[in-house]
Each structure stands twice: as C-alpha cells, then as structure tokens.
Backbone as CSV, one residue per row, in Angstrom:
resi,resn,N_x,N_y,N_z,CA_x,CA_y,CA_z,C_x,C_y,C_z
1,MET,4.641,-0.094,9.066,4.584,-1.506,9.331,4.777,-2.302,8.033
2,LYS,5.579,-3.322,8.106,5.858,-4.170,6.946,4.600,-4.955,6.568
3,ARG,4.238,-4.891,5.291,3.045,-5.582,4.793,3.457,-6.966,4.278
4,VAL,3.095,-8.003,5.060,3.473,-9.375,4.728,2.226,-10.153,4.318
5,ALA,2.316,-10.847,3.185,1.213,-11.679,2.701,1.707,-13.098,2.496
6,ILE,0.781,-14.035,2.648,1.086,-15.404,2.260,0.166,-15.771,1.098
7,PHE,0.710,-16.570,0.202,-0.039,-17.113,-0.929,-0.024,-18.622,-0.742
8,PRO,-1.069,-19.155,-0.080,-1.066,-20.576,0.264,-1.660,-21.450,-0.830
9,GLY,-1.210,-22.688,-0.856,-1.766,-23.666,-1.783,-0.967,-24.942,-1.747
10,SER,-1.446,-25.929,-2.481,-0.690,-27.178,-2.574,0.363,-27.062,-3.676
11,PHE,0.093,-26.254,-4.681,1.033,-26.008,-5.781,1.617,-27.334,-6.285
12,ASP,0.714,-28.215,-6.696,1.087,-29.559,-7.130,0.656,-29.800,-8.563
13,PRO,1.302,-29.119,-9.545,2.477,-28.258,-9.446,2.115,-26.777,-9.443
14,PHE,3.152,-25.955,-9.280,3.069,-24.500,-9.390,2.885,-24.172,-10.867
15,THR,1.849,-23.395,-11.193,1.492,-23.134,-12.585,1.876,-21.718,-13.027
16,LYS,1.734,-21.459,-14.323,1.949,-20.096,-14.815,0.905,-19.140,-14.241
17,GLY,-0.288,-19.637,-13.945,-1.309,-18.808,-13.292,-0.876,-18.405,-11.895
18,HIS,-0.336,-19.368,-11.134,0.198,-19.053,-9.802,1.329,-18.033,-9.908
19,HIS,2.204,-18.244,-10.871,3.351,-17.356,-11.084,2.877,-15.926,-11.329
20,ASP,1.866,-15.785,-12.160,1.290,-14.473,-12.469,0.765,-13.795,-11.202
21,VAL,0.060,-14.541,-10.360,-0.480,-13.981,-9.113,0.656,-13.555,-8.189
22,VAL,1.707,-14.361,-8.100,2.850,-14.014,-7.235,3.526,-12.735,-7.721
23,LEU,3.783,-12.628,-9.010,4.453,-11.434,-9.531,3.624,-10.177,-9.286
24,ARG,2.326,-10.267,-9.498,1.452,-9.123,-9.267,1.325,-8.828,-7.777
25,GLY,1.227,-9.873,-6.965,1.125,-9.705,-5.520,2.375,-9.103,-4.911
26,ALA,3.526,-9.469,-5.453,4.799,-8.939,-4.936,4.884,-7.429,-5.117
27,GLU,4.124,-6.885,-6.053,4.083,-5.433,-6.246,3.236,-4.755,-5.160
28,MET,2.364,-5.515,-4.527,1.435,-4.960,-3.544,1.940,-5.041,-2.106
29,PHE,2.863,-5.988,-1.849,3.296,-6.259,-0.480,4.799,-6.117,-0.339
30,ASP,5.256,-5.897,0.892,6.698,-5.804,1.162,7.353,-7.176,1.130
31,GLU,6.597,-8.185,1.536,7.085,-9.563,1.513,5.929,-10.482,1.159
32,LEU,6.184,-11.436,0.294,5.170,-12.404,-0.109,5.746,-13.801,0.094
33,ILE,5.089,-14.573,0.945,5.532,-15.935,1.230,4.614,-16.905,0.496
34,ILE,5.189,-17.647,-0.436,4.437,-18.719,-1.076,4.445,-19.868,-0.072
35,ALA,3.277,-20.223,0.434,3.144,-21.191,1.514,2.582,-22.499,0.969
36,ILE,3.444,-23.490,0.858,3.021,-24.778,0.313,2.494,-25.645,1.454
37,GLY,1.200,-25.891,1.423,0.581,-26.733,2.439,1.049,-28.168,2.300
38,ASN,1.409,-28.754,3.417,1.911,-30.121,3.436,0.920,-30.969,4.220
39,ASN,-0.073,-31.498,3.521,-1.135,-32.276,4.135,-0.768,-33.756,4.068
40,SER,-0.473,-34.351,5.224,-0.019,-35.738,5.256,-1.109,-36.728,4.839
41,SER,-2.367,-36.303,4.862,-3.444,-37.208,4.462,-3.698,-37.171,2.955
42,LYS,-3.017,-36.287,2.252,-3.178,-36.162,0.809,-1.948,-36.690,0.100
43,SER,-2.152,-37.412,-0.963,-1.042,-37.908,-1.766,-0.709,-36.868,-2.836
44,ARG,0.555,-36.504,-2.917,0.990,-35.506,-3.895,1.512,-36.185,-5.148
45,TYR,1.425,-35.492,-6.249,1.984,-35.961,-7.517,3.453,-35.555,-7.604
46,PHE,3.739,-34.302,-7.246,5.107,-33.779,-7.199,5.460,-33.556,-5.726
47,GLY,6.664,-33.910,-5.309,7.079,-33.790,-3.919,7.146,-32.345,-3.434
48,VAL,6.809,-32.125,-2.164,6.829,-30.786,-1.572,8.241,-30.211,-1.582
49,ASN,9.217,-30.965,-1.108,10.591,-30.444,-1.028,11.130,-30.081,-2.398
50,GLU,10.843,-30.906,-3.387,11.303,-30.618,-4.751,10.606,-29.379,-5.311
51,MET,9.312,-29.227,-5.006,8.588,-28.049,-5.486,9.123,-26.791,-4.809
52,VAL,9.452,-26.873,-3.515,10.040,-25.720,-2.810,11.344,-25.319,-3.501
53,GLU,12.202,-26.279,-3.801,13.491,-25.986,-4.446,13.299,-25.319,-5.803
54,VAL,12.389,-25.856,-6.608,12.139,-25.295,-7.943,11.612,-23.869,-7.828
55,MET,10.710,-23.635,-6.878,10.112,-22.308,-6.725,11.113,-21.307,-6.149
56,GLU,11.961,-21.747,-5.231,13.004,-20.852,-4.712,13.926,-20.407,-5.841
57,LYS,14.266,-21.323,-6.701,15.126,-20.996,-7.849,14.404,-20.018,-8.785
58,LEU,13.117,-20.256,-9.001,12.317,-19.409,-9.888,12.282,-17.958,-9.409
59,PHE,12.249,-17.760,-8.084,12.127,-16.413,-7.525,13.410,-15.906,-6.872
60,GLN,14.528,-16.535,-7.155,15.785,-16.160,-6.501,16.197,-14.712,-6.761
61,GLU,15.750,-14.124,-7.834,16.097,-12.738,-8.161,15.123,-11.731,-7.546
62,ASN,14.071,-12.214,-6.893,13.074,-11.318,-6.306,13.142,-11.438,-4.781
63,PRO,13.810,-10.499,-4.115,13.989,-10.588,-2.662,12.689,-10.480,-1.862
64,LYS,11.610,-10.024,-2.480,10.339,-9.923,-1.779,9.642,-11.272,-1.632
65,VAL,9.998,-12.232,-2.471,9.292,-13.515,-2.507,10.094,-14.596,-1.789
66,LYS,9.424,-15.276,-0.868,10.010,-16.401,-0.129,9.118,-17.619,-0.368
67,VAL,9.679,-18.800,-0.181,8.914,-20.036,-0.339,9.100,-20.881,0.909
68,GLN,7.995,-21.338,1.493,8.048,-22.188,2.688,6.958,-23.241,2.608
69,SER,7.236,-24.406,3.160,6.168,-25.387,3.328,5.669,-25.266,4.764
70,PHE,4.436,-25.709,4.983,3.872,-25.656,6.334,2.866,-26.774,6.511
71,LYS,2.581,-27.075,7.767,1.538,-28.032,8.128,0.552,-27.309,9.029
72,GLY,-0.687,-27.725,8.973,-1.686,-27.125,9.843,-2.552,-26.119,9.121
73,LEU,-3.205,-25.286,9.909,-4.128,-24.290,9.365,-3.381,-23.106,8.763
74,THR,-3.860,-22.644,7.632,-3.269,-21.484,6.963,-3.309,-20.258,7.873
75,ALA,-4.420,-20.043,8.561,-4.563,-18.879,9.441,-3.548,-18.914,10.574
76,ASP,-3.252,-20.102,11.080,-2.235,-20.242,12.130,-0.834,-19.985,11.574
77,PHE,-0.577,-20.477,10.358,0.716,-20.236,9.723,0.922,-18.733,9.509
78,ALA,-0.141,-18.034,9.128,-0.059,-16.580,8.936,0.383,-15.895,10.223
79,LYS,-0.192,-16.298,11.352,0.213,-15.736,12.644,1.692,-16.023,12.905
80,GLU,2.092,-17.253,12.637,3.462,-17.697,12.893,4.497,-16.858,12.143
81,VAL,4.191,-16.481,10.908,5.154,-15.723,10.093,4.885,-14.218,10.102
82,GLY,3.868,-13.783,10.857,3.568,-12.362,10.952,2.893,-11.774,9.726
83,ALA,2.140,-12.603,8.998,1.433,-12.123,7.801,0.083,-11.540,8.181
84,GLN,-0.227,-10.382,7.611,-1.522,-9.745,7.840,-2.489,-10.006,6.684
85,PHE,-1.941,-10.529,5.573,-2.744,-10.701,4.364,-2.600,-12.116,3.816
86,LEU,-3.685,-12.574,3.239,-3.739,-13.854,2.550,-4.066,-13.521,1.101
87,LEU,-3.214,-13.909,0.186,-3.409,-13.622,-1.237,-3.979,-14.850,-1.923
88,ARG,-5.024,-14.664,-2.706,-5.639,-15.763,-3.445,-5.945,-15.311,-4.862
89,GLY,-5.765,-16.221,-5.805,-6.100,-15.953,-7.200,-7.462,-16.543,-7.524
90,LEU,-8.218,-15.846,-8.333,-9.540,-16.310,-8.755,-9.577,-16.454,-10.267
91,ARG,-9.949,-17.648,-10.737,-10.081,-17.880,-12.180,-11.497,-17.637,-12.661
92,ASN,-12.482,-17.882,-11.783,-13.885,-17.832,-12.196,-14.791,-17.689,-10.963
93,THR,-16.100,-17.669,-11.193,-17.037,-17.493,-10.084,-17.063,-18.707,-9.155
94,THR,-16.783,-19.872,-9.682,-16.712,-21.071,-8.834,-15.583,-20.920,-7.823
95,ASP,-14.420,-20.437,-8.285,-13.308,-20.177,-7.370,-13.719,-19.171,-6.300
96,PHE,-14.462,-18.125,-6.710,-14.868,-17.108,-5.741,-15.736,-17.712,-4.637
97,GLU,-16.712,-18.518,-5.002,-17.592,-19.127,-4.000,-16.785,-19.946,-3.001
98,TYR,-15.878,-20.747,-3.494,-15.028,-21.584,-2.644,-14.111,-20.726,-1.769
99,GLU,-13.423,-19.779,-2.372,-12.459,-18.932,-1.660,-13.134,-18.007,-0.658
100,ASN,-14.325,-17.536,-0.966,-15.053,-16.677,-0.042,-15.352,-17.422,1.263
101,THR,-15.781,-18.670,1.157,-16.062,-19.485,2.342,-14.800,-19.676,3.177
102,ILE,-13.699,-19.980,2.516,-12.427,-20.178,3.221,-11.966,-18.870,3.876
103,ALA,-12.136,-17.755,3.177,-11.739,-16.457,3.736,-12.516,-16.158,5.009
104,GLN,-13.807,-16.465,5.015,-14.625,-16.236,6.206,-14.142,-17.104,7.369
105,ALA,-13.844,-18.369,7.090,-13.358,-19.277,8.139,-11.995,-18.818,8.661
106,ASN,-11.105,-18.413,7.765,-9.786,-17.930,8.189,-9.918,-16.714,9.096
107,ARG,-10.869,-15.871,8.798,-11.089,-14.658,9.587,-11.557,-14.998,11.003
108,LEU,-12.302,-16.110,11.132,-12.739,-16.551,12.459,-11.563,-17.093,13.272
109,VAL,-10.644,-17.774,12.598,-9.476,-18.345,13.276,-8.441,-17.265,13.583
110,ASN,-8.289,-16.302,12.673,-7.294,-15.239,12.822,-7.945,-13.917,12.403
111,ALA,-8.476,-13.191,13.360,-9.224,-11.959,13.082,-8.377,-10.869,12.433
112,ASP,-7.050,-10.989,12.524,-6.160,-9.984,11.946,-5.764,-10.285,10.505
113,LEU,-6.299,-11.355,9.939,-5.921,-11.793,8.601,-6.942,-11.327,7.569
114,GLU,-6.485,-10.514,6.633,-7.349,-9.989,5.574,-7.031,-10.733,4.277
115,THR,-8.071,-11.244,3.594,-7.872,-11.944,2.327,-7.986,-10.956,1.178
116,VAL,-7.023,-11.041,0.260,-6.987,-10.194,-0.928,-7.089,-11.108,-2.144
117,PHE,-8.057,-10.835,-3.015,-8.256,-11.642,-4.215,-7.714,-10.915,-5.439
118,LEU,-6.998,-11.638,-6.272,-6.565,-11.133,-7.574,-7.218,-11.991,-8.656
119,ILE,-7.779,-11.346,-9.634,-8.366,-12.066,-10.760,-7.228,-12.553,-11.655
120,THR,-7.257,-13.826,-11.987,-6.230,-14.408,-12.843,-6.253,-13.735,-14.213
121,SER,-5.089,-13.527,-14.782,-5.007,-12.967,-16.133,-5.773,-13.876,-17.097
122,PRO,-6.603,-13.310,-17.972,-7.462,-14.125,-18.846,-6.720,-15.202,-19.646
123,ARG,-5.531,-14.913,-20.110,-4.795,-15.890,-20.920,-4.353,-17.106,-20.114
124,LEU,-4.431,-17.025,-18.774,-3.994,-18.121,-17.908,-5.140,-18.747,-17.111
125,ALA,-6.344,-18.239,-17.261,-7.463,-18.646,-16.412,-7.858,-20.113,-16.573
126,PHE,-7.543,-20.713,-17.678,-7.934,-22.111,-17.898,-6.975,-23.103,-17.256
127,ILE,-5.818,-22.642,-16.807,-4.789,-23.538,-16.269,-5.097,-23.914,-14.830
128,SER,-5.028,-25.201,-14.535,-5.164,-25.669,-13.156,-4.151,-26.778,-12.913
129,SER,-3.746,-26.923,-11.659,-2.793,-27.976,-11.302,-3.346,-29.354,-11.630
130,SER,-4.641,-29.553,-11.398,-5.222,-30.875,-11.646,-5.192,-31.219,-13.139
131,ILE,-5.434,-30.248,-14.005,-5.360,-30.494,-15.447,-3.922,-30.828,-15.839
132,ILE,-2.974,-30.094,-15.283,-1.560,-30.358,-15.576,-1.167,-31.766,-15.152
133,ARG,-1.564,-32.167,-13.951,-1.241,-33.525,-13.468,-1.835,-34.585,-14.389
134,GLU,-3.063,-34.382,-14.813,-3.732,-35.366,-15.673,-3.032,-35.472,-17.027
135,ILE,-2.704,-34.352,-17.625,-2.001,-34.362,-18.911,-0.647,-35.051,-18.751
136,HIS,0.074,-34.696,-17.706,1.403,-35.263,-17.474,1.343,-36.759,-17.200
137,LYS,0.374,-37.162,-16.419,0.199,-38.574,-16.061,0.083,-39.455,-17.305
138,PHE,-0.548,-38.934,-18.348,-0.743,-39.700,-19.573,0.262,-39.344,-20.662
139,GLY,1.390,-38.757,-20.241,2.500,-38.533,-21.164,2.426,-37.277,-22.004
140,GLY,1.476,-36.396,-21.702,1.356,-35.156,-22.471,2.392,-34.124,-22.059
141,ASN,2.603,-33.166,-22.928,3.574,-32.097,-22.691,2.903,-30.981,-21.889
142,VAL,3.417,-30.710,-20.694,2.840,-29.682,-19.824,3.698,-28.421,-19.738
143,GLN,4.769,-28.372,-20.492,5.734,-27.278,-20.364,5.109,-25.898,-20.565
144,ASP,4.102,-25.786,-21.426,3.467,-24.483,-21.665,2.643,-23.985,-20.478
145,PHE,2.405,-24.851,-19.482,1.554,-24.498,-18.354,2.314,-24.193,-17.070
146,ILE,3.615,-24.470,-17.051,4.419,-24.267,-15.840,5.553,-23.291,-16.130
147,PRO,5.961,-22.483,-15.129,6.957,-21.429,-15.359,8.409,-21.864,-15.115
148,PHE,8.665,-23.149,-15.148,10.009,-23.679,-14.938,10.159,-24.917,-15.813
149,PRO,11.381,-25.261,-16.172,11.562,-26.482,-16.964,11.195,-27.718,-16.142
150,LEU,10.368,-28.573,-16.685,9.962,-29.798,-15.993,11.190,-30.619,-15.606
151,SER,12.251,-30.495,-16.361,13.474,-31.255,-16.093,14.112,-30.859,-14.763
152,GLU,13.699,-29.720,-14.180,14.241,-29.303,-12.883,13.711,-30.147,-11.738
153,LEU,12.626,-30.875,-11.968,12.118,-31.784,-10.935,12.773,-33.143,-11.117
154,PRO,13.236,-33.753,-10.037,13.817,-35.099,-10.153,12.806,-36.066,-10.765
155,ALA,13.271,-37.023,-11.542,12.394,-37.985,-12.205,11.490,-38.707,-11.216
156,SER,11.980,-38.937,-10.004,11.189,-39.665,-9.001,9.943,-38.904,-8.564
157,THR,9.882,-37.591,-8.819,8.725,-36.805,-8.414,7.851,-36.448,-9.600
158,ARG,8.108,-37.034,-10.740,7.346,-36.695,-11.931,6.288,-37.725,-12.274
159,GLY,5.731,-38.359,-11.276,4.597,-39.237,-11.483,4.881,-40.623,-11.858
C-alpha cells in the first residue's frame, strides 16, 4: 500500500525549518503532500496561490512531494487525498503540547489518520513564520530564514 502523508500548515511563509521537515519526511513516505490551509477568516501576509507556486518550484525535482491548498478540516482533507499520515514538525515542548492536542482531535475526526512528529533540526529550531513576517514587515532581511529567493514572490504579496 502506498504510504501517503500530508504536511499541513499555513506556511505564511514556508521556512527553512519547514523545508527540512519536508525533505526528511519525503524519505519516510511514498508521497508527501504539503497542504496549505486556506482559512478565509484569517488574513495572510503572503498569498496562498503565490506560496503554492514558489513551493512547487522549490520541489519540482522531487516527484514524491506535491503542494496543494485546501479549505476545511485537515483530517477531512487527508481522507480526500487518501493520506494515512499527518506529518508535523516540533521545535520545542510548547509545540508538542499544542500538536498533541490537535493530533488527538484529528484522530477523532479521522480514525485512520496517524500523526508522525519530527523534531526540527537544532540549527533551524528558532525559525518561525511569525518571526519572519515581523522582520520582513519592518524592512529586515529574511532571506536566511526561507529556502527560496524572496524575489520569487510578487511584490504585491510581500506585505
């Protein structure tokens, strides 16, 4: 049976920490879908469609990795794409507490969905999308925190 995992998140923006989890996760699964949640009640800093394009380009050489946006519950999206696994990265114990609660809820919605946690590589554990957005918002250089050239995003989506 094909082992399909989804790696869900807002990825606003996709960070080097996320990239690390995807590369390591792709070694564990036959297919890994980066699932960008599209929450209409949340305002994004970087556009979903533009982030999908940048991420597809980033992983174009890796046939195991796909990128899709979705709306609704992650557990329902997993059923829709035939994923048996949910991949999550953990930077610290705070992330674990939060992710553990979500994993339990996802299991109630989709009993066939198993959550797999990967510990973030120590050199990347301090990176978060919110820190990147804040630095960028005030004109700081965020290039060291993202795995693609910032210039690949249209100016209209750069805050």
